N, C-alpha and C positions, 0 to 999 in steps of 0.2 A: 108286227110290233117287235117280236123276239128277234127277228133278223136285223132290225134297225139298231137295237141295243148291242147286238154282236158286232155290228160294223163300227158303232161308236166306241166300243171297248178297244178297238184296234188303235184308236188315236188318244185314248185316255192314258194318263200316266200310271205307271205300275203302283200297286198298293203295298209292295213289300217294304220292310223296315229300312230306314236309313241308319246304318250302323255307325256312320261317322258322327252322328248327332245323338247317340244314345246316352242316357244317364245311367250312373251306377246304381241308382235306386229306383224303386217302383212303389208308389203309394198304396197299391192294391196287394202288395206282397208282404209277408211277415218279415222276411229277411233275417239277417243275423242279429243276435241280441247284443246290446251295448249298454254301458252304464248310463243311467238317466241323469238329467240335470238336477234331480232332487237331492238335497243335502242329507247326509246321514250315513250310517255304516252299513256295509253289506255283510249279512250273516253268513258264516262259513257253512251252515247247514244247507245252503242252496246247492252246494256241490253234489249232494246226494241225489238230486232230482235229475241231473244230467245223465241220460241213458248211455252215453258213450265215454263219459269221463273227460269231456273236453273243456270243463270249467274248473279252475282252481282259484280259491279265495285265499290270498296270502295274508291279508290283513283287512281291517275294516274299510280301507281306502285303496286297496291294491288287489287287482284281480287279473287273471290270465285266461283268455279265451283261445282255444285251439279251433279256429274256424275250419280247419281241414277235417276235424272230427265232428263239427256241429251239424246236426240234422235240420236246423232252423225250425225246431218243433215248438219253441216258445214256452216249454215247461219251466225253465228257470225264471222267465219273466213273470209267470203266473204266481210264483211263490216268493217273489223278491220284495213284496210290499212297496212296489213302485221304484225301487232302486235300480232296476234293469228295465229296458224297454226294447220292443221290436223296432228295428231301424228302417226296414224296407230296403236295406242295402243288399243287393242280390248278386252283384258281379264279384264273386269270390273266386279268384283264380290267380295263379302266379307260376312262374318257372322256378321259384324258390320255395320249397316246402316250409322253411322257417318263417317266411314272410306271412304265412297264414296263422302264426302263433303270436297273438297280440297281448302285450302287457299294458294294462291301464293303471295309472296313478292319479288319484283324484279325478277320475273320469276322462283323463287325457291319454291317448295311446303314446307309448314311448317311440322314439325315432328308430328307424331301421332301414338300411339301404339294401335293396333287393340284389341278390347275387345272380348273375346270368352266366351259365356254364358255357364253355367253349363249344360244346355240341349244339346248344341252342343258337349260338352266334353263327355257326356253320349252317345249321338248318335254315336260318333266316336268309342267308345269302342265296340259297338255291330255291327258296319258295316265295320270297316276298313279291316277285313279279309274275310268277307262274302258278302259284297255289300249290296244293298238295292233295294226294289221294291217300286214303287210309282204309285199313281193314279193322273192323270192330270185333272184339272178342267178348262174348257174354260170359263173364267169369264168376258164376255162382250167385248172381244177383237176382232181383225179383222182376226184372224186365222193365222197371219204371224208367230207368235211364235210357234203355233202348227205345222206349216209346217216345221220349223227348228227342233223341237223336233222329228218329224217323220223322218227327214233326219239323225238324230243322230244315228238311228238304221241301216243305210245302211252299205255296206261292207267297206266303207272308214272310217267312224267314229266309227262304231261298239260299241255302248254303252254297249251291253251285254258282250263284252270282258272285260270291266271295271267293270263287275258285277253289272250293273245298269239296271233294267228291269222295264217295265211298265205293270201294271195289270188292269183288268177291274173293280175290286171292291176295295174300300178302306178297306174292311175287310181283304184283303190279302196284304195290303201295309204297308210300314214302314214310308212313307212320302206322303204328298200331295203337288203337284206342281200346281200352278195356274198361268194363264196368263191372261192379260187384267186388266182393272181398277176396276173390281168388281162392276158392275152396280147394281142398286136396286134389280133387279130380280134374281141376282146371289149370293146375300149375304147369303141367307138361304141355297141354295144348297152347297155352299162352307163350311158353318158351319156344315152341316150334314155330308159331306165327312170327315171333320176333326174329328168330334165327333165319327164317325164310325171307324176310323183308330185306331188300338190298339197301346198302348204305350210300350216303349219309341218311340217317333215319331218326325218328323221334318216338318215344313211348309216352302215351298220354293217359293219365288217370282221370276218368270222367265220372264224377259223383263222389259223395262222401265215403261210400263203401270202398271205392277204388283208391281214394287218397289215404284213408286211415284204417279201413276195415269197418268203420261205423259201429254197429252193434256186435260185430264179430271180430275175431282175430284175423288180420289180413295174412294171406298166404305168401309164398315165395314169389318174387318178381324177377324177371330177366335182368333188370337193372333199375337204378333210381329213375323214376319218371322225369321227363323233360318238361311236363306241364301238369299242373294239379288244378282240377276244376271242382270246387266244393258245391254242396247242395244235394238234397236227397228227395227227388233228383234235381239236377240243374235244369233251368228252363232252356228252351231252344235258342232264344236270343242270347242267353249267357254262353251257351256252348259255342255258337258261331262267333261271338265276340272274342271268346278265349282263343279260338283257332286263329282269328285275325291277329290277335296279340302275339301268339306264338310265331306267326310268320313275319312279324314286325310291321304289319300294315296298320296296326292300331297302337297308338301310344297310350300306355296304361301302367300304373303301378298301384297295386292293391293298397299298400300302406299309405301312399300319398293321397289316394282318393278317399280312404277312410278318415285320415287325419283332417282333410278339408271338410268332409261331411260333419265330423264332430265339432270342428271349429265354427262352422256356419250355424249349426244347430245351437251352440252355446250363445252366439251373438243374438239369435232370434228370441231366446228364452228370457 
């Protein structure tokens, strides 16, 4: 019987994710906090519960979330008296750090056009059809992001099917992916890995700690990252989607997708 199942599995379609049809939200995930549709003022005291300082209340109807510093812990939602809610929005990544800083007025995010650097444009030219290889640097984190990166290569997420591979040496890589807040003892190793990587190349901040430092002060980086992936840690499907977006194989704008999500939610309420 076991042999029959093994033979049938040869002809059955693969069970890995279809990244071309992925949604930016997941109903089973907490996701980033957003203003709720409930009318009323947002109390400034909510700022104090954010462990990373990623929330600023400018007025009763105006709030700024730095989703690059957001741990998606839900603490602000718990004390907001229903004026904030967990969105389930998990695809928090951009090539523009400022795009992850969202200002809401009366619950609506302000418009922002993502800036794409010349280095990212050049990187897309050489990787869109061939993919890329990267060297990961564990830069003083707690290994949670590394665990999710490892999971991105399993049969479900199958990073290599998206032509993204990990290599042991930066000499053989096209990008350096780092996780963690880059403590003092990891500043030089990260710099060496970057210097050893041949160009054109990209630097990728994977996880909230890498993007902003999270609960800690972020250390010195070799340069401004070319891709910022939020989440503590980001999920494997988010990581692979972000890599596909960096290569230009996935059309995505964090601000556009978030605005669409907020607009659709308002229509349903």
